[in-house]
C-alpha positions as CSV (number, residue, x, y, z in Angstrom):
1,M,-238.0,36.3,-50.3
2,G,-238.9,38.0,-47.0
3,T,-236.9,40.6,-45.3
4,T,-234.5,39.2,-42.7
5,R,-233.7,40.8,-39.3
6,D,-230.2,41.8,-40.6
7,D,-231.8,43.4,-43.7
8,E,-234.1,45.4,-41.4
9,Q,-231.1,46.6,-39.3
10,F,-229.2,47.5,-42.4
11,I,-232.2,49.6,-43.6
12,R,-232.7,51.3,-40.2
13,L,-229.0,52.1,-40.0
14,H,-229.0,53.9,-43.3
15,D,-232.3,55.6,-42.5
16,L,-230.4,57.0,-39.4
17,I,-227.8,58.6,-41.8
18,I,-230.5,60.4,-43.7
19,G,-232.5,61.4,-40.7
20,S,-229.7,62.5,-38.3
21,P,-228.6,66.2,-38.7
22,N,-225.2,65.6,-37.2
23,V,-222.8,62.9,-36.0
24,N,-223.8,63.2,-32.3
25,D,-227.4,62.5,-33.1
26,F,-226.4,59.6,-35.4
27,L,-224.4,58.0,-32.6
28,T,-227.2,58.4,-30.1
29,E,-229.7,56.7,-32.5
30,L,-227.1,54.1,-33.3
31,S,-226.6,53.2,-29.6
32,G,-230.3,52.8,-29.2
33,L,-230.5,50.5,-32.1
34,A,-227.5,48.5,-30.9
35,A,-229.1,48.2,-27.4
36,S,-232.3,47.0,-28.8
37,A,-230.6,44.4,-31.0
38,L,-228.6,42.9,-28.1
39,S,-231.5,43.1,-25.6
40,E,-233.5,40.9,-28.0
41,S,-230.6,38.5,-28.3
42,V,-230.0,38.3,-24.5
43,G,-233.6,38.3,-23.4
44,S,-233.2,41.2,-20.9
45,L,-232.3,44.9,-20.9
46,V,-228.9,45.8,-22.4
47,E,-227.8,49.4,-22.6
48,C,-225.2,50.7,-25.1
49,G,-222.6,53.4,-25.1
50,V,-220.7,54.5,-28.3
51,T,-217.3,56.0,-28.3
52,L,-215.9,57.8,-31.3
53,R,-212.3,59.0,-31.5
54,R,-211.2,61.2,-34.4
55,R,-207.7,62.6,-35.0
56,K,-207.4,66.2,-33.8
57,R,-210.9,66.2,-32.5
58,S,-212.4,65.5,-29.0
59,I,-213.8,62.1,-28.1
60,T,-217.5,61.8,-28.8
61,V,-219.6,59.7,-26.4
62,A,-223.2,58.8,-26.9
63,G,-225.6,56.3,-25.3
64,S,-228.9,54.6,-25.4
65,S,-229.5,55.7,-21.7
66,D,-228.0,58.2,-19.3
67,R,-226.3,55.3,-17.4
68,A,-224.7,53.9,-20.5
69,R,-223.5,57.3,-21.6
70,E,-222.0,58.1,-18.1
71,L,-220.3,54.8,-17.7
72,D,-218.8,55.1,-21.2
73,R,-217.6,58.6,-20.3
74,L,-216.1,57.5,-17.0
75,E,-214.2,54.7,-18.7
76,Q,-212.6,57.3,-21.0
77,V,-211.7,59.4,-18.1
78,L,-210.1,56.4,-16.3
79,G,-208.4,55.3,-19.5
80,D,-208.9,51.7,-18.7
81,G,-211.8,49.2,-19.2
82,P,-213.2,46.6,-21.6
83,C,-214.3,49.1,-24.3
84,L,-210.8,50.7,-24.4
85,A,-209.3,47.2,-24.4
86,S,-211.4,46.3,-27.4
87,L,-210.1,49.3,-29.3
88,Q,-206.5,48.4,-28.5
89,T,-206.9,44.8,-29.6
90,M,-209.6,45.4,-32.2
91,R,-211.4,42.4,-30.8
92,P,-214.5,42.0,-28.6
93,V,-213.7,42.1,-24.9
94,V,-216.0,40.7,-22.2
95,L,-216.2,41.5,-18.5
96,A,-218.5,38.6,-17.5
97,D,-219.0,39.5,-13.9
98,V,-217.7,42.6,-11.9
99,E,-217.7,40.4,-8.8
100,T,-215.2,37.9,-10.0
101,D,-213.2,39.4,-12.9
102,K,-210.7,41.9,-11.4
103,R,-208.9,43.2,-14.6
104,W,-210.2,46.8,-14.3
105,P,-210.6,47.4,-10.5
106,E,-211.3,51.1,-10.6
107,F,-213.8,50.9,-13.4
108,Q,-215.4,47.9,-11.8
109,K,-216.1,49.8,-8.6
110,I,-218.0,52.4,-10.7
111,L,-219.9,49.6,-12.5
112,A,-220.9,47.9,-9.3
113,A,-222.0,51.2,-7.7
114,S,-224.2,51.8,-10.8
115,G,-225.8,48.3,-10.6
116,C,-224.0,47.1,-13.7
117,R,-222.8,43.4,-13.5
118,S,-221.3,42.7,-17.0
119,V,-219.9,44.6,-20.0
120,L,-219.1,43.8,-23.6
121,G,-216.8,46.0,-25.7
122,V,-217.0,45.6,-29.5
123,P,-214.7,47.7,-31.8
124,L,-215.7,49.3,-35.1
125,A,-212.8,49.2,-37.5
126,L,-212.8,52.6,-39.4
127,D,-209.4,53.8,-40.6
128,D,-206.1,55.0,-39.2
129,S,-207.4,58.5,-38.3
130,Q,-210.5,57.4,-36.4
131,A,-211.9,54.5,-34.3
132,A,-215.1,53.7,-32.6
133,A,-216.5,51.0,-30.2
134,L,-219.8,49.8,-28.8
135,N,-219.9,49.4,-25.1
136,F,-222.8,47.1,-23.9
137,F,-223.9,47.1,-20.3
138,S,-226.1,44.6,-18.4
139,S,-227.4,44.5,-14.9
140,E,-227.0,40.7,-14.9
141,P,-223.8,38.7,-14.9
142,G,-222.8,36.2,-17.6
143,V,-225.2,37.3,-20.3
144,F,-222.6,38.0,-23.0
145,T,-222.2,34.4,-24.3
146,S,-220.4,33.5,-27.5
147,A,-223.7,33.6,-29.4
148,V,-224.5,37.1,-28.1
149,I,-220.9,38.3,-29.0
150,S,-221.4,36.9,-32.5
151,K,-224.6,38.9,-32.8
152,A,-222.9,42.0,-31.5
153,Q,-220.0,41.6,-34.0
154,G,-222.5,41.2,-36.9
155,F,-224.3,44.4,-35.8
156,A,-220.9,46.2,-35.4
157,D,-219.9,45.3,-39.0
158,Q,-223.1,46.9,-40.4
159,A,-222.8,49.9,-38.0
160,R,-219.2,50.4,-39.1
161,R,-220.2,50.9,-42.7
162,A,-223.1,53.2,-41.8
163,L,-220.8,55.3,-39.4
164,Q,-218.1,55.7,-42.1
165,L,-220.7,57.1,-44.5
166,A,-222.2,59.3,-41.8
167,L,-218.7,60.7,-41.0
168,Q,-218.0,61.3,-44.7
169,I,-221.3,63.2,-45.1
170,A,-220.5,65.2,-41.9
171,D,-217.0,66.1,-43.2
172,A,-218.5,67.2,-46.5
173,R,-221.1,69.4,-44.7
174,N,-218.4,71.0,-42.5
175,L,-216.2,71.7,-45.6
176,A,-219.2,73.3,-47.3
177,D,-219.9,75.4,-44.2
178,D,-216.2,76.4,-44.0
179,L,-216.1,77.4,-47.7
180,S,-219.3,79.4,-47.3
181,A,-217.9,81.3,-44.3
182,A,-214.6,81.9,-46.2
183,L,-216.6,83.4,-49.2
184,Q,-218.6,85.6,-46.9
185,N,-215.5,86.9,-45.2
186,R,-213.9,87.5,-48.6
187,T,-216.9,89.5,-49.7
188,T,-216.8,91.7,-46.7
189,I,-213.1,92.3,-47.1
190,D,-213.4,93.0,-50.8
191,L,-216.2,95.5,-50.3
192,A,-214.3,97.2,-47.5
193,C,-211.3,97.6,-49.9
194,G,-213.7,99.2,-52.4
195,V,-214.8,101.7,-49.9
196,I,-211.2,102.5,-49.0
197,M,-210.3,102.8,-52.7
198,A,-213.1,105.3,-53.2
199,Q,-212.2,107.3,-50.2
200,N,-208.5,107.4,-50.8
201,R,-208.4,107.2,-54.6
202,C,-206.0,104.4,-54.4
203,S,-205.5,100.9,-56.0
204,Q,-207.0,97.7,-54.6
205,E,-203.5,96.6,-53.6
206,E,-203.0,99.8,-51.7
207,A,-206.4,99.6,-50.0
208,M,-205.7,96.0,-48.9
209,A,-202.4,97.1,-47.5
210,L,-204.1,99.9,-45.5
211,L,-206.7,97.5,-44.2
212,T,-204.2,94.9,-43.2
213,K,-202.0,97.5,-41.5
214,A,-204.9,98.8,-39.5
215,S,-206.0,95.3,-38.5
216,S,-202.5,94.6,-37.2
217,H,-202.2,97.9,-35.4
218,R,-205.6,97.4,-33.7
219,N,-205.0,93.7,-33.0
220,Q,-208.4,93.1,-34.7
221,K,-209.4,90.4,-37.1
222,L,-209.3,91.6,-40.7
223,R,-212.9,90.4,-41.4
224,D,-214.2,92.3,-38.3
225,L,-212.4,95.5,-39.2
226,A,-213.7,95.2,-42.8
227,A,-217.3,94.8,-41.4
228,E,-216.7,97.9,-39.2
229,V,-215.6,99.9,-42.3
230,L,-218.8,98.8,-44.2
231,S,-221.0,99.6,-41.2
232,R,-220.0,103.3,-41.6
233,V,-221.3,103.5,-45.2
234,S,-224.1,100.9,-45.2
235,S,-227.4,100.9,-43.4
236,G,-227.7,97.2,-43.3
237,P,-225.7,94.0,-43.0
238,V,-223.6,92.8,-45.9
239,S,-224.1,89.2,-47.1
240,T,-222.9,87.0,-49.9
241,H,-225.4,85.8,-52.4
242,F,-225.2,82.5,-54.3
243,D,-227.2,81.4,-57.3
244,P,-229.0,78.1,-56.5
């Protein structure tokens, strides 16, 4: 059996996960792949913006072009438009022609000024704490037919799975970085306590109390004060070493 177009897209999406160093880069590459897929289906240039919303995090916007990225960003600023409507309903939303469909007048003025005539918003169902949508833009009206929408939904389903995996990997990397930073801070504080113990001939508990009191009195972070203590007795930086 030969490789189908859907198989190729699936492989490319998962290659993006491996090749992208962070979520922003993944979303940028994803928007380019989405734009290419729909441009082929439409038979003319289609640009794509991607919006990612995560709880307690800022909104992330990426795009296959500067215009797509800016239009997507402006829709977020306005708080109204087909992409946001698709996120609210979790269904594709089409703006077939900015000249005749008046549902989002403020955003449509921006679209018209940029030369964009039609828009398609397609949601990516992630989970309760995060949501994403693809925002497709065309300079021609009426291009987002039922067949094109079906194509976009098929791509979105594959993209959703890839994005979920990319987010899980990013969260794992962030957790590892946070743990590494915490261990480095702990090493600095413990070593500073050792210096204080030697200088004052006191227990570790007493040394920690002295360091904490000084940190509070100076309104200085405990880690920074500990590093300052070490700088007085060490000629070089202190680092944490981990066995591979």
